[in-house]
GUSE-664967 format. One record per residue (C-alpha): z, x, y; residue number from 1. Coordinates in Angstrom, 3 decimals, m for minus. Layout:
GUSE-664967
SITE        up      east     north  seq
SITE         Z         X         Y  NUM
...
end
This chain:
GUSE-664967
SITE        up      east     north  seq
SITE     0.014    m0.012    m0.127    1
SITE    m1.030     1.178     3.128    2
SITE     1.515     2.191     5.811    3
SITE     0.956    m0.500     9.048    4
SITE    m0.219     1.687    12.080    5
SITE     1.767     0.509    15.296    6
SITE     0.119     0.176    18.809    7
SITE     2.044     3.257    19.950    8
SITE     2.754     5.863    17.307    9
SITE     5.863     7.688    18.610   10
SITE     7.423    10.869    16.801   11
SITE    11.412    11.096    16.914   12
SITE    12.812    13.608    19.197   13
SITE    13.655    15.987    16.226   14
SITE     9.924    16.187    15.313   15
SITE     8.806    17.231    18.860   16
SITE     7.729    21.049    18.127   17
SITE    10.001    24.002    18.184   18
SITE     7.143    26.294    18.949   19
SITE     4.083    26.888    20.654   20
SITE     1.032    27.356    18.479   21
SITE    m1.216    30.402    19.564   22
SITE    m4.685    29.857    17.965   23
SITE    m5.981    33.461    18.730   24
SITE    m3.841    34.833    16.133   25
SITE    m5.891    32.805    13.440   26
SITE    m9.349    33.557    15.265   27
SITE   m11.657    35.864    13.065   28
SITE   m13.058    36.874    16.729   29
SITE   m10.595    37.375    19.333   30
SITE   m11.468    36.532    22.715   31
SITE   m12.273    39.624    25.046   32
SITE    m9.339    41.411    26.627   33
SITE    m8.749    40.572    30.605   34
SITE    m9.933    43.742    32.723   35
SITE    m8.272    45.572    35.643   36
SITE   m10.465    44.379    38.408   37
SITE   m10.499    48.394    40.042   38
SITE   m10.927    50.113    36.593   39
SITE   m12.737    47.286    34.556   40
SITE   m10.434    48.405    31.694   41
SITE    m8.337    46.476    29.671   42
SITE    m5.349    45.553    31.812   43
SITE    m2.157    46.681    30.699   44
SITE     1.384    45.017    30.247   45
SITE     2.148    47.060    33.201   46
SITE    m0.547    45.983    35.657   47
SITE    m0.273    42.238    34.568   48
SITE     3.292    41.958    35.377   49
SITE     3.405    43.059    38.795   50
SITE     0.984    39.779    39.173   51
SITE     3.017    37.153    36.465   52
SITE     6.419    37.385    35.012   53
SITE     6.712    39.873    32.409   54
SITE     7.526    37.302    29.289   55
SITE     4.420    35.475    30.583   56
SITE     2.655    38.670    30.923   57
SITE     3.230    39.550    27.386   58
SITE     2.297    35.806    26.034   59
SITE    m0.818    36.387    28.133   60
SITE    m1.716    39.823    26.107   61
SITE    m0.557    38.475    22.612   62
SITE    m3.491    37.492    20.211   63
SITE    m1.581    38.266    17.138   64
SITE     1.568    36.030    17.083   65
SITE     0.749    32.460    15.747   66
SITE     3.992    30.869    16.771   67
SITE     6.490    31.265    19.597   68
SITE     9.676    29.713    19.571   69
SITE    10.208    27.550    22.293   70
SITE    13.423    28.012    24.331   71
SITE    16.101    25.633    24.090   72
SITE    16.511    25.186    27.970   73
SITE    12.466    24.169    27.744   74
SITE    12.786    21.880    24.968   75
SITE    15.979    20.105    26.603   76
SITE    13.400    19.682    29.566   77
SITE    10.421    18.502    27.341   78
SITE    13.026    15.817    25.788   79
SITE    12.809    13.798    29.176   80
SITE     9.489    12.902    28.386   81
SITE     8.257    14.218    24.983   82
SITE     7.062    13.375    22.241   83
SITE     4.544    11.586    24.415   84
SITE     2.909     8.520    22.721   85
SITE    m0.298     8.807    20.415   86
SITE    m1.555     4.970    21.506   87
SITE    m4.255     3.076    19.267   88
SITE    m6.708     1.356    21.733   89
SITE    m7.072    m2.078    19.983   90
SITE    m7.960    m3.933    23.408   91
SITE   m10.855    m0.870    24.177   92
SITE   m12.114    m1.200    20.729   93
SITE   m12.504    m4.908    21.058   94
SITE   m14.189    m4.713    24.501   95
SITE   m16.611    m2.015    22.514   96
SITE   m16.945    m4.364    19.677   97
SITE   m17.070    m1.271    17.740   98
SITE   m15.723    m0.055    14.208   99
SITE   m14.379     2.927    15.631  100
SITE   m10.728     3.878    15.901  101
SITE    m9.958     4.828    18.923  102
SITE    m6.609     6.619    19.743  103
SITE    m5.462     8.727    23.016  104
SITE    m2.526    10.983    23.265  105
SITE    m1.171    10.138    26.953  106
SITE     0.399    12.803    28.975  107
SITE     1.142    10.970    32.155  108
SITE     4.518     9.842    31.332  109
SITE     6.350    11.798    33.418  110
SITE     6.823    11.884    37.063  111
SITE     4.265    14.689    37.763  112
SITE     2.199    11.879    36.030  113
SITE     0.272    14.562    33.787  114
SITE     0.364    17.271    31.083  115
SITE     0.939    19.905    33.541  116
SITE     4.395    19.687    33.278  117
SITE     4.468    20.984    29.761  118
SITE     3.526    24.721    31.167  119
SITE     5.060    24.193    34.836  120
SITE     8.577    24.210    32.995  121
SITE     7.781    27.065    30.925  122
SITE     6.474    29.202    33.942  123
SITE     9.192    28.362    36.027  124
SITE    11.901    29.038    33.632  125
SITE    10.605    32.428    32.758  126
SITE    10.633    32.987    36.348  127
SITE    14.293    32.115    36.927  128
SITE    15.122    33.941    33.698  129
SITE    13.566    37.381    35.501  130
SITE    16.012    36.804    38.607  131
SITE    12.891    35.768    41.192  132
SITE    13.220    33.981    44.338  133
SITE    10.201    31.899    43.684  134
SITE     6.504    31.384    42.786  135
SITE     2.895    30.856    44.380  136
SITE     0.261    28.799    42.787  137
SITE    m2.938    26.937    43.257  138
SITE    m3.691    23.347    42.798  139
SITE    m6.739    21.363    42.490  140
SITE    m6.344    17.605    42.108  141
SITE    m2.661    18.038    42.808  142
SITE    m1.217    17.481    39.271  143
SITE    m0.318    21.332    38.705  144
SITE     1.322    21.545    42.324  145
SITE     3.308    18.419    41.275  146
SITE     4.233    19.607    38.148  147
SITE     5.314    22.998    39.486  148
SITE     7.453    21.663    42.372  149
SITE     9.370    19.565    39.969  150
SITE    10.177    22.063    37.712  151
SITE    10.920    24.602    40.434  152
SITE    13.502    22.028    42.123  153
SITE    15.030    21.759    38.842  154
SITE    15.636    25.278    38.337  155
SITE    15.978    25.999    42.113  156
SITE    13.597    28.047    42.649  157
SITE    11.173    28.619    46.095  158
SITE     7.678    27.049    45.379  159
SITE     4.442    27.746    47.604  160
SITE     1.469    25.899    47.040  161
SITE    m2.278    26.424    47.670  162
SITE    m4.134    22.942    47.693  163
SITE    m7.790    22.860    47.479  164
SITE    m8.693    21.639    50.898  165
SITE   m10.734    18.300    49.900  166
SITE    m8.043    17.403    47.448  167
SITE    m5.421    18.284    50.591  168
SITE    m7.314    15.817    52.627  169
SITE    m8.197    12.978    49.869  170
SITE    m4.956    13.142    48.193  171
SITE    m2.048    12.834    50.943  172
SITE     0.289    10.920    48.736  173
SITE     0.253    13.573    45.809  174
SITE     0.920    16.444    48.860  175
SITE     3.905    14.321    49.900  176
SITE     5.283    14.339    46.575  177
SITE     4.957    18.101    46.333  178
SITE     7.041    18.200    49.715  179
SITE     9.366    15.933    48.547  180
SITE    10.150    18.533    45.839  181
SITE    10.644    21.074    48.213  182
SITE     7.328    22.696    48.204  183
SITE     5.300    24.443    50.940  184
SITE     2.073    23.167    50.500  185
SITE    m0.955    24.810    52.237  186
SITE    m4.631    23.661    52.349  187
SITE    m6.792    26.112    51.309  188
SITE    m8.840    28.263    52.311  189
SITE    m6.428    29.043    55.021  190
SITE    m6.246    31.280    57.522  191
SITE    m2.617    32.468    56.417  192
SITE    m3.879    34.985    54.010  193
SITE    m6.601    37.604    54.407  194
SITE    m8.689    36.739    51.733  195
SITE    m8.471    32.852    53.129  196
SITE    m9.705    34.308    56.544  197
SITE   m12.564    36.192    54.434  198
SITE   m13.671    33.175    52.688  199
SITE   m13.554    31.061    55.774  200
SITE   m16.010    33.420    57.363  201
SITE   m18.243    33.114    54.782  202
SITE   m18.243    29.838    54.069  203
SITE   m17.549    27.961    57.380  204
SITE   m16.396    24.261    56.866  205
SITE   m15.895    24.914    53.176  206
SITE   m14.127    22.451    51.390  207
SITE   m12.514    24.952    49.024  208
SITE   m12.148    25.514    45.482  209
SITE    m9.692    26.340    42.781  210
SITE   m10.964    30.007    42.822  211
SITE   m10.398    30.243    46.674  212
SITE    m6.843    29.155    46.220  213
SITE    m6.103    31.213    43.385  214
SITE    m7.153    34.103    45.477  215
SITE    m4.727    32.983    48.090  216
SITE    m2.061    32.323    45.831  217
SITE    m1.998    35.865    44.406  218
SITE    m1.904    37.437    47.678  219
SITE     0.871    35.602    48.756  220
SITE     2.698    36.463    45.511  221
SITE     2.040    40.132    45.799  222
SITE     3.046    40.202    49.233  223
SITE     6.422    38.899    48.965  224
SITE     9.363    41.018    47.589  225
SITE    10.826    38.540    44.464  226
SITE     7.688    36.320    43.749  227
SITE     5.342    36.220    41.133  228
SITE     2.172    34.162    40.798  229
SITE     1.840    31.452    38.212  230
SITE    m1.362    29.520    37.118  231
SITE    m1.771    25.930    35.680  232
SITE    m4.937    26.388    33.599  233
SITE    m7.701    28.655    32.405  234
SITE    m4.937    31.632    31.105  235
SITE    m4.097    32.022    27.418  236
SITE    m0.459    31.637    28.220  237
SITE    m0.908    28.225    29.622  238
SITE    m3.161    27.191    26.835  239
SITE    m0.244    28.154    24.810  240
SITE     2.132    26.022    26.235  241
SITE    m0.165    23.207    26.090  242
SITE    m0.352    23.326    22.093  243
SITE     2.840    21.009    22.132  244
SITE     0.177    18.263    22.769  245
SITE    m2.304    19.199    20.019  246
SITE     0.891    19.578    17.505  247
SITE     2.343    16.410    18.536  248
SITE    m0.996    14.505    18.293  249
SITE    m1.759    16.251    14.800  250
SITE     2.020    15.285    13.709  251
SITE     1.509    11.641    14.421  252
SITE    m1.968    11.176    12.732  253
SITE    m0.509    13.138     9.551  254
SITE     2.873    10.613     9.674  255
SITE     0.268     7.596     9.631  256
SITE    m2.301     9.580     7.090  257
SITE    m4.972     9.517     9.644  258
SITE    m7.794    11.800     9.498  259
SITE    m9.607    12.397    12.971  260
SITE   m13.125    12.871    12.857  261
SITE   m13.577    13.060    16.567  262
SITE   m11.302    14.916    19.337  263
SITE   m12.262    15.057    22.978  264
SITE   m11.071    16.327    26.086  265
SITE   m12.030    17.102    29.802  266
SITE   m12.609    20.500    30.589  267
SITE   m12.074    22.299    34.034  268
SITE   m10.089    25.314    33.316  269
SITE    m9.494    24.478    29.487  270
SITE    m5.869    24.037    29.311  271
SITE    m5.634    20.567    28.513  272
SITE    m8.618    20.640    26.053  273
SITE    m7.355    23.922    24.529  274
SITE    m3.745    22.156    23.879  275
SITE    m5.168    19.420    22.445  276
SITE    m7.626    20.867    20.131  277
SITE    m5.430    24.183    19.054  278
SITE    m4.049    22.982    15.644  279
SITE    m7.200    21.138    14.844  280
SITE    m9.401    24.296    15.680  281
SITE    m6.862    26.591    13.581  282
SITE    m7.494    24.347    10.877  283
SITE   m11.415    24.447    10.860  284
SITE   m11.134    28.463    11.337  285
SITE    m9.085    28.494     8.236  286
SITE   m11.189    26.332     6.605  287
SITE    m8.738    23.592     5.813  288
SITE   m10.695    20.597     7.610  289
SITE   m13.598    19.621     9.778  290
SITE   m13.733    17.810    13.137  291
SITE   m16.472    17.210    15.959  292
SITE   m14.650    18.585    18.886  293
SITE   m15.930    17.688    22.533  294
SITE   m15.509    19.250    25.786  295
SITE   m16.264    17.068    28.492  296
SITE   m16.996    18.487    32.111  297
SITE   m18.362    17.251    35.215  298
SITE   m22.029    17.522    36.123  299
SITE   m21.156    19.030    39.430  300
SITE   m19.387    21.778    37.868  301
SITE   m21.202    22.672    34.310  302
SITE   m19.548    25.853    33.438  303
SITE   m20.151    25.172    29.597  304
SITE   m23.227    23.715    29.740  305
SITE   m24.927    25.451    32.174  306
SITE   m23.120    28.785    32.708  307
SITE   m23.459    32.065    31.223  308
SITE   m21.145    33.879    28.598  309
SITE   m20.048    36.898    30.693  310
SITE   m17.367    38.779    32.162  311
SITE   m16.274    37.341    35.648  312
SITE   m13.783    37.339    38.268  313
SITE   m11.304    34.352    37.599  314
SITE   m10.901    33.834    41.655  315
SITE   m13.492    33.729    44.486  316
SITE   m11.863    36.436    46.222  317
SITE   m12.330    38.789    43.455  318
SITE    m8.558    40.056    43.255  319
SITE    m7.724    38.679    39.985  320
SITE    m8.666    40.342    36.510  321
SITE   m11.727    39.784    35.096  322
SITE   m12.088    37.236    32.161  323
SITE   m15.214    36.937    29.788  324
SITE   m16.166    33.379    29.929  325
SITE   m18.567    30.745    30.287  326
SITE   m18.881    30.756    34.225  327
SITE   m21.089    29.879    37.012  328
SITE   m20.092    32.975    38.970  329
SITE   m16.725    33.037    40.890  330
SITE   m18.933    32.824    44.366  331
SITE   m19.494    29.276    43.206  332
SITE   m18.057    26.600    45.671  333
SITE   m18.161    22.787    43.659  334
SITE   m19.410    20.125    45.530  335
SITE   m16.038    17.833    46.853  336
SITE   m15.991    15.588    43.855  337
SITE   m13.249    13.576    42.982  338
SITE   m12.018    15.260    39.991  339
SITE   m10.381    18.158    41.937  340
SITE    m8.423    19.647    38.801  341
SITE   m12.035    20.181    37.107  342
SITE   m13.625    22.238    40.131  343
SITE   m13.333    25.572    38.532  344
SITE   m16.285    28.084    38.273  345
SITE   m15.082    29.134    34.647  346
SITE   m13.433    28.288    31.673  347
SITE   m10.693    29.735    29.247  348
SITE   m11.597    32.863    27.487  349
SITE   m10.086    31.272    24.303  350
SITE   m12.216    27.805    24.689  351
SITE   m15.231    30.049    25.659  352
SITE   m15.280    31.687    22.519  353
SITE   m14.457    28.473    20.134  354
SITE   m17.515    27.135    22.145  355
SITE   m19.387    30.229    21.548  356
SITE   m18.604    30.214    17.699  357
SITE   m19.945    26.560    17.371  358
SITE   m16.214    25.562    16.740  359
SITE   m16.833    22.723    20.139  360
SITE   m19.505    21.420    21.831  361
SITE   m19.881    20.323    25.218  362
SITE   m21.447    17.676    27.464  363
SITE   m21.523    16.878    31.245  364
SITE   m21.168    13.914    32.936  365
SITE   m21.692    12.351    36.241  366
SITE   m18.873    10.991    38.511  367
SITE   m19.964     7.357    38.940  368
SITE   m20.647     6.922    35.185  369
SITE   m17.095     8.412    34.711  370
SITE   m15.621     5.925    37.168  371
SITE   m17.388     3.150    35.416  372
SITE   m15.783     4.034    32.200  373
SITE   m12.303     4.859    33.815  374
SITE   m12.917     0.882    35.182  375
SITE   m13.382    m0.388    31.845  376
SITE   m10.210     1.438    30.319  377
SITE    m8.032     0.299    33.330  378
SITE    m9.175    m3.269    32.834  379
SITE    m8.353    m3.385    28.809  380
SITE    m5.697    m0.929    28.423  381
SITE    m3.743    m1.128    31.596  382
SITE    m3.348     2.212    32.763  383
SITE    m5.671     3.443    35.510  384
SITE    m6.485     6.816    34.379  385
SITE    m6.988     9.891    36.683  386
SITE   m10.564    10.991    37.408  387
SITE   m10.109    14.145    35.463  388
SITE    m9.116    12.154    32.287  389
SITE   m11.915     9.467    32.417  390
SITE   m14.319    12.265    31.605  391
SITE   m13.152    12.118    28.039  392
SITE   m12.639     8.561    28.289  393
SITE   m16.343     8.209    29.371  394
SITE   m17.521    10.214    26.083  395
SITE   m15.424     8.605    23.858  396
SITE   m16.481     5.265    24.709  397
SITE   m20.131     6.913    24.093  398
SITE   m19.156     7.736    20.973  399
SITE   m17.661     4.602    20.054  400
SITE   m20.947     2.624    20.822  401
SITE   m22.895     5.074    18.896  402
SITE   m20.200     4.189    15.755  403
SITE   m21.058     0.455    16.657  404
SITE   m25.056     1.268    16.195  405
SITE   m24.526     2.821    12.735  406
SITE   m21.453     0.914    11.463  407
SITE   m19.471     4.220    10.878  408
SITE   m15.455     3.597    11.134  409
SITE   m14.925     7.272    12.628  410
SITE   m11.269     7.857    14.076  411
SITE   m11.830     8.961    17.648  412
SITE    m9.018    10.666    19.550  413
SITE    m9.148    12.090    23.108  414
SITE    m6.659    13.475    25.768  415
SITE    m5.073    11.000    28.683  416
SITE    m4.262    13.721    30.452  417
SITE    m3.047    11.695    33.465  418
SITE    m2.549     8.926    35.683  419
SITE    m4.837     7.967    38.501  420
SITE    m2.539     6.217    40.984  421
SITE    m2.636     8.937    43.463  422
SITE    m6.295     9.261    43.231  423
SITE    m7.308     5.830    45.181  424
SITE    m9.208     7.302    47.763  425
SITE   m11.537     8.323    44.891  426
SITE   m11.155     4.672    43.261  427
SITE   m11.864     2.927    46.727  428
SITE   m15.089     5.083    47.190  429
SITE   m16.206     3.861    43.928  430
SITE   m15.233     0.289    44.546  431
SITE   m17.101     0.270    47.787  432
SITE   m20.191     1.600    46.474  433
SITE   m19.980     4.780    48.146  434
SITE   m19.647     7.167    45.544  435
SITE   m22.585     9.419    45.032  436
SITE   m23.423    11.984    42.116  437
SITE   m24.268    15.822    42.802  438
SITE   m25.916    18.374    40.332  439
SITE   m26.432    21.795    41.309  440
SITE   m30.201    22.938    41.563  441
SITE   m30.764    25.754    39.233  442
SITE   m31.307    27.949    42.303  443
SITE   m27.878    27.344    43.499  444
SITE   m26.482    28.627    40.262  445
SITE   m28.733    31.374    39.756  446
SITE   m27.357    32.313    43.522  447
SITE   m23.800    32.347    42.352  448
SITE   m24.425    34.037    39.121  449
SITE   m26.682    36.859    40.683  450
SITE   m23.432    38.228    41.721  451
SITE   m21.770    38.645    38.490  452
SITE   m20.000    42.057    38.222  453
SITE   m21.424    44.313    35.967  454
SITE   m19.233    45.460    32.911  455
SITE   m20.694    47.817    30.122  456
end
């Protein structure tokens, strides 16, 4: 007799992961090492610890240890909102009239409204443990900045956030949540840093990008005693912390005997997607299972689908280490789309390597289609999704409709990474019919990629 599957699949508190999973340890071909931006040689722990906290620098460089114990203090914080629910989207299935079973892992059930808190509390914890005064960071749509400001307030750390200028203007309420938690928020590129002034001079009137904001945050960190830089995506350490998403998802599916067929996540820098797919990718690498894994990115910033796999700077100002990744070029400034969290020129080195090995596929989608999918989801499932998350919703709907055509009852799992209640300017523009799509021309991409560094 099959076990009845509830609407929301919760794990017991004791089933919340006690360890983070590092998929690099199981990868036969590892992601290429980070390079020192000056010497172009693999970066050392000593060099990296000048930017990041020592423990985080160790995690970043470790591609051999499969599991890292989650400190009790971090697990205690996690218990406020974890385990997060895996939800069966019965109403969406009915709306689409599909034989597919659709599940979403909901990461928006905390005050920050997104998955970002999983890594924010970890990074703030290691900064506090090291005895630092505070941290600097960037934020795109604002979810990471909000999460980090919460974590820093909890641990009594100073928090300085450089927010991508277009998001700073589009999302004043997200900005004010950060300030309420005590963070100092600066629109980027600003005139407060040397690199910010340089970017403003080179790109007058620019709306900014994550690459710009990263450069400013790094400069701010290294120029202040007792501060380090923390990053909300892209890095391997972030993907490590976000593995709690995939570990919980797999545990919930296993608990009810559900075998996922398709796993979908939105992709900007790669942290939430990487966190969701890590344990499943590990199974595929070891030959234990097979899944279709899909990364969904905006057509306005298509690093996987139109970028090149090469070493590039992680930031526009070219002060950060170089990473081998799918990239559009560190000088690429994406259009001011409403999915600010996906406006990054490159992709996580881990996700990039998994993609290059053919373990996952990628699709790019236009934002008007994304918001149509978001509206369908909101109407039937009762959650207003973040624009970023809605990229995954769009492709999940596409896959479910394919099942309707073929009659296949696939199990589709996607990451609902956050809520969209601070994204009402975007929804207003969609509802008023003012939203447009921007797809960069081939010439624009070639120009940005022409400046890729020469690494031999």
